[in-house]
N, C-alpha and C positions, 0 to 999 in steps of 0.2 A: 516244497517248491524246487522245480529242477533249474540247475544252473549250467551254464556252459562248462563242459568238462575238457580241460587240455589233458591229453592222454599220456601223462608221466605221473611219476610218482610224486606226492606233494612237497615232501621235504626229505634231506638227508637223514638216514638213521644214526642214531647214537650208537656206539659200539655195543651197548648192552640191550639194545631194542631188536625188535624182530619185525619182519615186513608186515606181519599179519596185525601190528599195531598201528600201522600208518593210516591215517584218515584219508579218504579219498576227496578229491575236489568235486563238491557237488554231485556225487554218486548217488543215484537213485537206485534201489534194488531192481534187478531185472524180472521180467515176468516168469512165471513158475517153469514154462517150458523153455526158458531162454539160456539153458546151458550150451546151446549152439553158439553163444557169444564168442565162447573159446574155440568153437570149431571142432577139429579133430587133431590127433596127433600126428606128426609127420617126422620123418627123419631128416637131418640138416641136408642130406644129399639130395632131397627133392625140392629144396630151395636154398641152394649153397651160399648164395649172395646175402641171407639173412645173418645179420651179426648182432651181438648184444654189446650194449656200453655198460662198462663196469668200473666201480670203484669200490673196493671193500673197505677202504678206509673211510669213505662218506656214507656208505649204505649197508655195511656188514658183510659177513660172509655166508649168511644163510642160503643164499641164492648167488653166490659169486660176486656179489657187489652190483648184479644187474639193475638198471633203473631206467633204461630206454632201449629202443631197438635202433637199427642202422641198416644200410644196405651199400655193398661193395660195388662201385661202379668202375673202378680202376683198381689195379692190384695194391696201390697204396692211397687209394681214395675212398672214403666213405662218406656218403650223404645221411644226414639224420636231421631232426626237426630242431629248429634254432632255439625253440623253448626248452629243449632237454639240456642245453648247454648255459642256460640262464641262471645267474646267481642265485635266484629263489628257488630254483629246483636243485641245484648241487650244493647250495649253502656257502659258496664262496666262487670268486671268479674262476672259470674252468680251467684256465693256464696255471692255477695254483693248485689243483688236485694232483697230489703226488703220484698215484697210482691209476690215473685215467688210462684205461685200456679198452680195446675192441676185442671181443671173443668171437672167433670165427672157426666153422667148422666142427662146432658142438652141438648135440642135439639135447643132451641133458646138462644143464648148468653146473651141475657138481661133479661131472666127469672130468677126466684129465686129458681126453683127446683134443684134437683142433690144436689152435694156437690161440695165446693171448699176447696182443701186440700194443706196445705203448702208442699213444696218441702224440705225435710230435707237433702238430700245429692244429690250430682251430680257427677257421674264417666264418662267422656269421652273415649271411646275406645282409649287405648294408640297408636295403630295402625292406626288411623284416620290420612289420609293425605289430609289437606285443598286445596292442590293444584291440586289434581286429584278427591277429593270426595270419595275416595277409603276408605272403613271401615267407613262409615258416620253414626255413631250411638253413642247414650249416653244412660247412665241408671240413671234413676231418682228414689230415694227412698222416699217414701211419709211418712208424719207424722202420717196420719190415712189411714186405709185401704179402699178401694173401695169394693163393693160386690163381692163375688167369681163368681157370674153370670155375671158379667162384665169383666171378664177376658178370653182371647182368647189363646188357645194353640198355640205354634210356630211349624212351619214345619222344621224338620231337614233335613240335606243333603240326597239327594236320593228321597224325598218325592214326590210321582206322581203330587202334586200341582205345583210343578215347572214345570212340561212339556208344551213345546211350544203348544198353542191352548187352554190352560185351561183358562175358564172364571173366572176373578176375580173381586172384588169389592174394590175401594178405595174411602174413604170418609173423608170429613174435611169441613172447614169454609172459605176456601181460594177464591181466584178471580174466578168468573164464567164466564169471558168473554175473559181473556187473555188481557185486558184493564183496569183493576183497579175495577172491578165491586165486591167488597167484600160483603159477605152475612153474616147476623146474625144468619141464620139457617142452621142446618146440611144438607148438601148434600153429594150425592154419584155418581159414575160413574161406568159403567159397561165396563171393558177393557178385553184384552186377554193378555196372557202371551206370548211374542215373541222369536223367536229362537235367540240363542246367536250370530250366523254368521250374522243375519240381524241387530241386534243391534251394532255390530262391524262395519259394513258397514255405519250404519248411524252415528256413532260416532268414526270415525278412529283416531281421534287426531286433533289438531288445535285449531280455534275458537270455535268449537261446542263442543268441549269435547273429552274424551277418555273413551270408554266402556271397563271395565274390569271384565269379566265373573267371575273371582273367588270370587268377593266381591259384584257384582251388578247383577241385573236383570232388564229387560225392559219390559214395558207392554203399550198397547194402541191399535191403529188400523193403519195399514199401510197408509190408505188414509187420516189419520187424523179424529179428532173428539174427543171422551170422553178422559179426560186426568185431572191430577192433575195439579195445577196451584200455583202461589205465595201465601203464607199463608198456603199451605197444608203440608209444609215440615214436616217430622216426623210422619205423618199420616200413616194409616194402609193400606196396600193391602192384603186382605184376599181371598183365595180360598179354597173350601171345608171345611170351618169352621176352616181354620189354617192360621196364619199370614205367609205370605211368603215375603213380602217387607215392607220398610219404604220409603215413598215419599223423594227423595233426590234432583234430578236435571233434567235438560232437556233444549233443545233450543227452546224457545218459548213455548207455551202452545197448544196442540191439532193440531200441524201442520203436514202435510203429510210428512213423511220421517223422522221425529224427535219425536219418541215416549218417554214417560216419562221414567227416569231411577231411579230405586229404589235399596235401600241397602238390599242386599240379606239376609233374615232373620237366615238361617243356619249359616253364619258366626257369628251372635251374639249368636246363640244356643251354639256354640263351646266355647265361652268365658263365658256364663253364667253357663256352666256346672261345678258343683263342683269337684275339682281335688280329685283325689284318694288319701286316706291316705296312709301312709307308711304301715300301718297293711294291708289295702287291696291289695297292690302292692306285699306284700311278699308271697312266695309260701308257701303252707301249709306243715307243717313238718309230717313225718310218725311217 
C-alpha cells in the first residue's frame, strides 16, 4: 500500500548509523526504468541557488549531514519546506540544533568548496498545516551571505511560468531511485508543470493526499518518470529562470498518475513582501 511521502528523511541518524539504514516514509520501489527519478548530474553552477540543509550532529557525516534542500532567494535568505524543520524530522526543535547550516556553491557534498553558513533564524509559515502540507515553507536567515549570483528571483502570482505545460527543473541531493539510493552529487530532473485539474484528480483526498491549488502546484510526467524524491524536500523547482515551487510531497516517486507536489512560490512571495507603512497607505493631501 502506498502512503503519502513527505520528501525529507524520516528521522535523524545516530552518530553510528548511515544514511542507507534510514527507512523511507511510505516509499514504494520505483519502476524498473525509473532511474530517471534522480534525473541527471549537474554542476552547482547550473543551479547555483540550490543549497543543502545540513546537521552532522543530527544526521551524521557520511553526506555532510544533508537532510533536505533549500533555495537562496536573497543573499541571506533561504526558503525550504516547513516540514524539513519540524521536530519529528530533525529530532528536536530546530533552534536547538547546534550545527544547523546551509551548504551553498557545492556540487559534491563531500567536497570542501563553496561555503557552509550557520542558520541564524528560522521562521515557519504560520499558516502551515502539517496535516495537509498546505503552506509548506519556512524562511531561514543566514549568518553570512551567499553571492548575489547564487540568488534566484521568485515568480509572483500570474507569472506565465506557472502555466500547465511549462518545462521546469528540480534539483537536489535526494533519492535517485525511489528505493533509498541517495547521492552525494547534485542532480536535476526536467519536469512539466501540470494542470490543476489533473493534480486534483491525482490527489482527491484520502491515503494519497489532497491537492490544494491555492498553495500547491504539481509537476512531473503523467506517465511517470522524472520526479523529486526523499531528501529533495525544500529544494527548488525553477522555470524560465524564476522559482515557482519548493519540493513538498507526493505518493511514491516517479510513479504514473502520482506527480510530485510542490509548494507554490507565489504564496511565499505574498508573505515575504514588505507591508505598506501607514505613510504609504495614507492618501496624499492637497
